[in-house]
N, C-alpha and C positions, 0 to 999 in steps of 0.2 A: 491484744490479751496473751498473757504466760500460757493458760490452759487452750484456750483456742489455736494455738500456737503447734503444742502440743499432742492434741488431739489434731490438727494437721498432719503431721507428719506420723503419728503413729495409720491412719486412716489407712494413707498412703503407701506408708514401706510395708507395715504389715496383714492392714485388711484391702489391701491394692483397689483404692479408692470404694470402700465401701458403701450405701448409703447409711450405714448401718453403725455410727461408730461406738464405743466404748461408754459406758458411762464413768461420768465426772469418780465416780468412790469406786469402781470396780476392780478388784486384783487382775493384775494381765497375766503375772502368773499363774495362779490358779486356772485362768480361763485358757488358758496356754494360745494367747493373742501374743507372748511374746516367750521367748525361752533364753535359757542363758546368752547366745550369741547376741539374739536382738537387742536384749538390755547393753551389752556393748556396742550395738548400731547406737542406742536409745544414748548412751554417753556420748560419744560420737560429736553429736548430733545437737548436746546440751553443752557442750565443751566447745565446740564450733560458732554454736547459734547464738550462746545465752552466755559469751564468755569468761566462762568459766573455768574452774579443775576441777575435775570427780577424782580426789584421791583413792588407793585402793579401799583404805579403811570405811568408804564412804559408799560404795555399790552394796546397797541392803536393801530387802525388799521396803523398806522402813523409812527408805528414802525413793525409791524409784515400781511401786511395785502396783503403784496409778493414778491417773492422771492428776489426782488430790497430791497426792506424796509426792511425786515429782516438780508440780509447781510451787509451794513449800519448801520443800531441797533448795530451788531454784533461788526465789527468793532470799533465804536465809543464808545461798553464801553472796549472794547482791547485796548483803547485808545496809 
């Protein structure tokens, strides 16, 4: 499932395999789980893992600020 794959990546990469992954609707930026560089790492993961292209204008909190938002974004891109 898309959300599970995103959650696993975020937990491994930014929370160092913590047993406490973020809730699907938690803001990754507001909680300081990721910063602007982290967003770029997430984008690189999404592009390689889900075979999508993230355009510059799509680099918004509306698309990338929570597990739910990222999953919805991927679903729209895969169309």
